[in-house]
C-alpha positions, 0 to 999 in steps of 0.5 A: 726353804722347801723342795719343789720341781725347781729346787728350793723355794721360800714360804711366807704363809702356806707352802707353794709349788710343792707336791703332796700325796695324802692317804686319807682316813675317810673318802673325799666325798664324805658329806661333812669335810674332815680335817684333811679335806680342809687342809688339802684344799688350802694347799691346792689353792696356794699352788701345790699339786695334790693327790688325795687317796680315798680311804683304803680302810682298815678292813671289812666289817664282819659278815654279821655286821648290819652295815656291811652291804651299805658300806661296800656299796658306798665304797663301790660308788667311790671306786666308780668315780675313778680319778677326778679333779676337784674345783681346787685342782686336787686329784681324788682317786679311789685305787683298787686295794685288798681290804685285808691287812692280817697277813704279811702276804696281803700287806705285801700285795697291797703295798705293791698294788697301791704304790704302782697305781699312785706312782703312775698317777703322780707321774701323769700329774707332774708330782715329784719328791712329794710330801707324803701325808698318811692319815690311816695306819694301813697306809704305812706301807706307802712310806718309801714308795714315792721318793718323798721329801717328807713323811707326815703321819696324822693320827686322828683316832685311837685306831686299835680301839675301833673294833666296831667298823671292821674285823681286823685284829687290833694287834695288826692295826697297832703294828701298822700304827707303830710302823707309821710312827717310826717312819714319820718325820712329823707326827700330828695328833688331832686330840690332846688325849691322843698326844698325851698318851703317845709312847713313841716318837714324842720328839717328832709329835705335835698337836694339830687341833681341829679348826673351823671354817669360821666365815661359813658357820658364823653366818648362822649368827646369833641374830637368826638372820639365815633362812632355815631349811624347810626340812627343819622348819617343819619340825616343831620346836624346841629342836635339839640338832646334831649332824655327822655320823649316826652310829649305833655305838656312837650315839647315846641312845639311852639318853635319847630314849630317856629324854623322849619319855621325860621331855616329849616336847623336845625334838631331836634332829639327826642329820647324816648317814644313819647306820642300820639298827638304831633303836631310837628311829621310831620314837615320835620326837626323833627325826632323821634327815639324810646327809646335807651338802656342806654348803647348805648345812648352816641353813639346817643348823640355823633351825636348831635351838640347841646344838648337841653332841650326845655321844656314848663317851664311855666307849674307849674309842669315842673318848679320844674324839675331837669332833670338828662339829663342836667347833662348828656349833660354837661358830654358829653362836647357838647354845651347845651341850656335849658329852664329856670329851677331853679334847674340849675341856679347855672350852668349858667356859663356852660349852655346856659339858654334861657329866651324866645323862641327868646332867645332859637333860638339865643343861639342855633345859638351861640352854633353852632358857638362855636369853640375849646375845652375849653368850652367843657372841662369846661362843663365836669369839672363842672360834675366831682365831682357830680357822683352817687357814691358820692351821694350814699356815701353822702346818706349812711352817712346821713342814718348812722347818723340818725340810730345812733340818733334813737338808742340813744333815 
């Protein structure tokens, strides 16, 4: 049974008639939907009242960081949206907060500032005894602020290993992370490596695998029936395609530079927000396209000959990645070559996983020579059961069981 405004309710698949407040690790408006976006949409469509709080960040980058001003500008644009309602009925808000988390005084100020804003919004939207879902350690102070019925902490990254995006002391981030772990009724890890290395709260910890909107991506198809976006069609073939974050520390630029010299016919197509200072942006066979709306992105992927994830996985932070795009790539049926990530080793039968830069180029050559539709259909088949609908049902079942357990105490 589950708490709602009218007391206890039963659940057959996805939770219904409940209140959810989610503190996201990213903004809702990010062009490529994240796991919280997918799940909260499904909860809202099932009849739940959902407030999504855009990322309160883990601090500002240093003053010398090349992307400091663009990131501040993006956040200001998010603030300017105030509280808006999505077509699913989700209230999305960018609350005022202080982007500093290094002292007790600032943590105290942020806690009270944030809680006051969200409590007022929750009352106006009729949320009571909400499920509090936090997906960023700096939201740990929100636990206990909303008379919540349940606390869920979703761990998507090795937070204290991220020293690239902000200047906050990693030890401060680690303390907030541990506080969130200790306060949560349910801890969800987005990757196998993160879960395997968890050293506290193990009895409350679960693997929440990434998923895919299969119907959305499978229409790319192995038959090539979807019309290719003209921005991609105008680029010569063969095209090696990537979409998502394009960061100097994330993309293996040495791999791309080397391939540009040794395989000049290959055209690298990167789609998404590009950080400043990319060393490969002037190469003649490297193309950067701006972010594309999620609804339109399959038409761009339809023009890829090979989908690639050329990440610099020797970075400690990156090695914990569980990029949703890998599953989306597979759902298209296109050949997929990725850098090694522990999260995707179990899919090596349908993925080409490169162990070195030489291996990456060899596997691209192999992928470009692939013929027939059998391998493409196998890639799609591997994703059919791993949908966001299935994940929402699994999480709902977990929520119900945990609330029943708490009610018996």
